[in-house]
C-alpha positions, 0 to 999 in steps of 0.5 A, a space after each residue: 678958535 674958529 673955522 671955516 667949512 667950504 663945500 668941497 664941490 664948488 669953487 665959488 662961495 657967495 659968488 666969490 671964488 675960494 682963493 679970493 675968499 682966503 685972500 680976504 680972510 688972511 688980509 682981515 687976520 693980518 689987519 687985526 693983529 692976530 697972534 696965532 696960527 692958520 691951517 688951511 686943508 685941501 682935498 683934490 686940490 680945493 679948500 675944505 677947512 680954514 681953522 684959525 687958532 688964536 693965542 694970547 700973549 700975557 
């Protein structure tokens, strides 16, 4: 499980908007053939945490 915390007082992360960064994370997740779930938490309309939980299919 991996989690990305985003400062809730900033709309920018390393010069990128929260929406752009969220899009990049989702695109990478899809390209990798990820099997699991992604949870996005918001506070006051801003992304605060993105949690990826990977499942292993055997």
